[in-house]
MARDRENBA-241204 format. One record per residue: x, y, z of N, C-alpha, C in turn; residue in three letters; residue number from 1. Coordinates in nm, 4 decimals. Example, Ala and Ser with C-alpha at 12.3 -4.5 7.8 and 13.67 -1.06 7.14 Angstrom:
(atom (1.3190,-0.5690,0.7800),(1.2300,-0.4500,0.7800),(1.3200,-0.3300,0.7800),ALA,1),
(atom (1.2850,-0.2250,0.7080),(1.3670,-0.1060,0.7140),(1.2900,0.0030,0.7870),SER,2),
//
This chain:
(atom (1.2682,-0.0033,1.1406),(1.1936,0.0792,1.1460),(1.0664,-0.0111,1.1863),MET,1),
(atom (0.9556,0.0314,1.2429),(0.8210,-0.0615,1.2934),(0.6887,-0.0443,1.1453),SER,2),
(atom (0.6625,-0.1431,1.1802),(0.5410,-0.2254,1.0833),(0.4244,-0.0565,1.0695),TYR,3),
(atom (0.4254,0.0219,1.1903),(0.3812,0.1324,1.1867),(0.4371,0.2588,1.1540),SER,4),
(atom (0.5778,0.2806,1.1287),(0.6112,0.3236,1.0618),(0.6558,0.3400,0.9053),GLN,5),
(atom (0.6427,0.2083,0.8425),(0.6787,0.1921,0.7377),(0.5391,0.1761,0.6639),MET,6),
(atom (0.4348,0.1376,0.7250),(0.2857,0.2002,0.6712),(0.2725,0.3277,0.6772),ALA,7),
(atom (0.3246,0.4668,0.7961),(0.2830,0.6107,0.7359),(0.4016,0.5968,0.5730),GLN,8),
(atom (0.4890,0.5168,0.6063),(0.5512,0.5617,0.4770),(0.4866,0.5395,0.3331),LEU,9),
(atom (0.3903,0.4274,0.3542),(0.3494,0.3722,0.2130),(0.2228,0.4540,0.2014),GLU,10),
(atom (0.1940,0.5161,0.3553),(0.0472,0.6025,0.2668),(0.1168,0.7213,0.2471),LEU,11),
(atom (0.2107,0.7931,0.3144),(0.2482,0.9128,0.2579),(0.3105,0.9219,0.0990),MET,12),
(atom (0.3264,0.8114,0.0633),(0.4160,0.8217,-0.0810),(0.2780,0.7579,-0.1864),ASN,13),
(atom (0.1464,0.7024,-0.1127),(0.0164,0.7008,-0.2091),(-0.0115,0.8116,-0.1789),ALA,14),
(atom (0.0204,0.8732,-0.0750),(-0.0837,1.0218,-0.0902),(-0.0735,1.1331,-0.2118),LEU,15),
(atom (0.0939,1.0976,-0.2203),(0.1854,1.1929,-0.3030),(0.1357,1.1920,-0.4031),ASN,16),
(atom (0.0497,1.1387,-0.4691),(-0.0070,1.0346,-0.6194),(-0.1260,1.0695,-0.6469),SER,17),
(atom (-0.1827,1.1233,-0.5512),(-0.3562,1.1734,-0.5841),(-0.3584,1.3163,-0.6380),ILE,18),
(atom (-0.4280,1.3010,-0.7639),(-0.4128,1.4546,-0.7937),(-0.5710,1.5341,-0.8109),THR,19),
(atom (-0.6063,1.4462,-0.7390),(-0.7895,1.5137,-0.7441),(-0.8657,1.4817,-0.6496),SER,20),
(atom (-1.0108,1.5674,-0.6541),(-1.1044,1.5303,-0.5661),(-1.1641,1.3807,-0.5679),GLU,21),
(atom (-1.1821,1.3537,-0.7064),(-1.2199,1.2043,-0.6939),(-1.1397,1.0811,-0.6784),ARG,22),
(atom (-0.9482,1.1300,-0.7064),(-0.8755,0.9832,-0.6559),(-0.8842,1.0001,-0.4793),GLU,23),
(atom (-0.8955,1.1502,-0.4449),(-0.8969,1.1546,-0.2750),(-1.0306,1.0398,-0.2166),LEU,24),
(atom (-1.1180,1.1000,-0.3459),(-1.2180,1.0119,-0.2158),(-1.2174,0.8502,-0.2949),LYS,25),
(atom (-1.2206,0.8219,-0.4004),(-1.1125,0.6705,-0.4003),(-1.0420,0.6113,-0.3016),GLU,26),
(atom (-0.9350,0.6903,-0.2261),(-0.8949,0.6242,-0.1786),(-0.9293,0.6289,-0.0217),PHE,27),
(atom (-0.9938,0.7403,-0.0023),(-1.0661,0.7352,0.1307),(-1.1419,0.5971,0.1628),ARG,28),
(atom (-1.2424,0.6013,0.0173),(-1.3103,0.4278,0.0205),(-1.2324,0.3345,0.0165),ASP,29),
(atom (-1.0784,0.3321,0.0041),(-1.0663,0.1806,-0.0450),(-0.9915,0.1630,0.1430),LEU,30),
(atom (-0.9404,0.2843,0.2089),(-0.8765,0.2924,0.3695),(-0.9953,0.2269,0.4088),VAL,31),
(atom (-1.1086,0.2809,0.3870),(-1.2741,0.2545,0.4837),(-1.2612,0.0810,0.4732),ALA,32),
(atom (-1.2693,0.0625,0.3140),(-1.3365,-0.0734,0.3171),(-1.2041,-0.1692,0.3438),ASN,33),
(atom (-1.0637,-0.1040,0.3506),(-0.9787,-0.1964,0.4260),(-0.9971,-0.2596,0.5572),PHE,34),
(atom (-1.0427,-0.1365,0.6339),(-1.1264,-0.0984,0.7832),(-1.2552,-0.1735,0.7840),PHE,35),
(atom (-1.3210,-0.1863,0.7349),(-1.4702,-0.2481,0.7274),(-1.4386,-0.4262,0.7285),ALA,36),
(atom (-1.3394,-0.4436,0.6388),(-1.2929,-0.5522,0.6259),(-1.2201,-0.6475,0.7326),GLN,37),
(atom (-1.1322,-0.6006,0.8394),(-1.1080,-0.6258,0.9227),(-1.1345,-0.6305,1.0502),LYS,38),
(atom (-1.3014,-0.5300,1.0701),(-1.3909,-0.5422,1.1481),(-1.4680,-0.6877,1.1122),ALA,39),
(atom (-1.5178,-0.6814,0.9671),(-1.6124,-0.8057,0.9657),(-1.5020,-0.9252,1.0039),GLN,40),
(atom (-1.4100,-0.9441,0.9535),(-1.3296,-1.0631,1.0001),(-1.3082,-1.0901,1.1610),LYS,41),
(atom (-1.2733,-1.0045,1.2420),(-1.3318,-0.9899,1.3734),(-1.4248,-1.0161,1.3899),ALA,42),
(atom (-1.5843,-0.9937,1.3599),(-1.7138,-1.0326,1.4429),(-1.7033,-1.1561,1.3840),ILE,43),
(atom (-1.6911,-1.1932,1.2533),(-1.6787,-1.3375,1.2279),(-1.5857,-1.4460,1.3048),ASP,44),
(atom (-1.4864,-1.4174,1.3689),(-1.4412,-1.4921,1.4564),(-1.4711,-1.4952,1.6100),ALA,45),
(atom (-1.5879,-1.3536,1.6012),(-1.6172,-1.4272,1.7482),(-1.7364,-1.4703,1.7559),LEU,46),
(atom (-1.8100,-1.4630,1.6438),(-1.9449,-1.5131,1.6608),(-1.8847,-1.6943,1.6317),TRP,47),
(atom (-1.7817,-1.7671,1.5220),(-1.7818,-1.8431,1.5201),(-1.6816,-1.8601,1.6841),GLU,48),
(atom (-1.6508,-1.8754,1.7229),(-1.6065,-1.9280,1.8816),(-1.6661,-1.9064,1.9663),ASN,49),
(atom (-1.7906,-1.8191,1.9430),(-1.9163,-1.8307,2.0345),(-1.9282,-1.7266,2.1549),GLY,50),
(atom (-1.8437,-1.6320,2.1019),(-1.8501,-1.4899,2.2219),(-1.9774,-1.3929,2.2062),THR,51),
(atom (-2.0317,-1.4141,2.0454),(-2.1406,-1.3377,2.0553),(-2.2264,-1.4119,1.9386),ILE,52),
(atom (-2.3355,-1.4141,1.9490),(-2.4799,-1.4840,1.8816),(-2.5576,-1.3944,1.8439),ASN,53),
(atom (-2.6762,-1.4682,1.8270),(-2.8322,-1.3390,1.8337),(-2.8840,-1.2925,1.9229),GLU,54),
(atom (-2.8601,-1.3895,2.0266),(-2.9104,-1.3325,2.1353),(-2.8057,-1.2183,2.1668),HIS,55),
(atom (-2.7086,-1.1930,2.1525),(-2.5802,-1.1186,2.2235),(-2.6295,-0.9613,2.1293),THR,56),
(atom (-2.6788,-1.0228,2.0461),(-2.6822,-0.8799,1.9579),(-2.8126,-0.8155,2.0143),ILE,57),
(atom (-2.9379,-0.9365,2.0216),(-3.0390,-0.8792,2.0571),(-3.0072,-0.7945,2.1349),GLU,58),
(atom (-2.9859,-0.8086,2.2481),(-2.9323,-0.7119,2.3695),(-2.8270,-0.6183,2.3638),GLN,59),
(atom (-2.7295,-0.5913,2.2543),(-2.6938,-0.4744,2.1970),(-2.7766,-0.3723,2.1909),TRP,60),
(atom (-2.8970,-0.4397,2.1032),(-3.0073,-0.3444,2.0182),(-3.0500,-0.2406,2.1493),GLY,61),
(atom (-3.1028,-0.3370,2.2558),(-3.1470,-0.2337,2.3748),(-3.1122,-0.2273,2.4671),THR,62),
(atom (-2.9589,-0.1838,2.4971),(-2.8888,-0.1255,2.6056),(-2.8690,0.0095,2.5693),GLU,63),
(atom (-2.8625,0.0580,2.7194),(-2.8585,0.1915,2.7108),(-2.7099,0.2608,2.7728),HIS,64),
(atom (-2.5994,0.2483,2.6919),(-2.4455,0.3261,2.7476),(-2.4771,0.4317,2.6925),MET,65),
(atom (-2.5566,0.5188,2.7216),(-2.4991,0.6988,2.7619),(-2.4285,0.7280,2.9104),ARG,66),
(atom (-2.3340,0.7880,2.9238),(-2.2947,0.7886,3.0204),(-2.3874,0.9312,3.0763),THR,67),
(atom (-2.4346,0.8710,3.2029),(-2.5320,1.0029,3.2659),(-2.4657,1.1582,3.2902),PRO,68),
(atom (-2.5432,1.2685,3.2518),(-2.4683,1.3706,3.3136),(-2.5279,1.4131,3.4305),TYR,69),
(atom (-2.4227,1.4584,3.5135),(-2.4221,1.4971,3.6463),(-2.4148,1.6838,3.6444),ARG,70),
(atom (-2.5915,1.7642,3.6029),(-2.5543,1.8766,3.5724),(-2.5403,1.8759,3.7473),TYR,71),
(atom (-2.6159,1.8416,3.8524),(-2.6108,1.9194,3.9666),(-2.4197,1.9108,4.0193),ALA,72),
(atom (-2.3517,1.8630,3.9928),(-2.2467,1.8733,4.0754),(-2.1685,1.9903,3.9482),SER,73),
(atom (-2.1933,2.0527,3.9061),(-2.1432,2.0711,3.7868),(-2.1981,2.2441,3.8500),HIS,74),
(atom (-2.2944,2.2493,3.8402),(-2.3661,2.4072,3.8624),(-2.3134,2.4594,3.9695),ARG,75),
(atom (-2.2997,2.6534,3.9559),(-2.2633,2.7412,4.1001),(-2.3745,2.7092,4.1410),SER,76),
//
């Protein structure tokens, strides 16, 4: 059994014990915090190894990353 499959079973067992909207919200918050902490650790590692720095973050703030629409090619 893969780790992914084991994780799915664990989540299903945890979800079976949820009996109220409040518990569901707490569970969602718990999962969100778990992934937020993983993301923060990854960002910290990128910062520590020099992949990103203040200049990189400043550049991200001014980037325009939206894919342009191509209206002319879709018009009849």
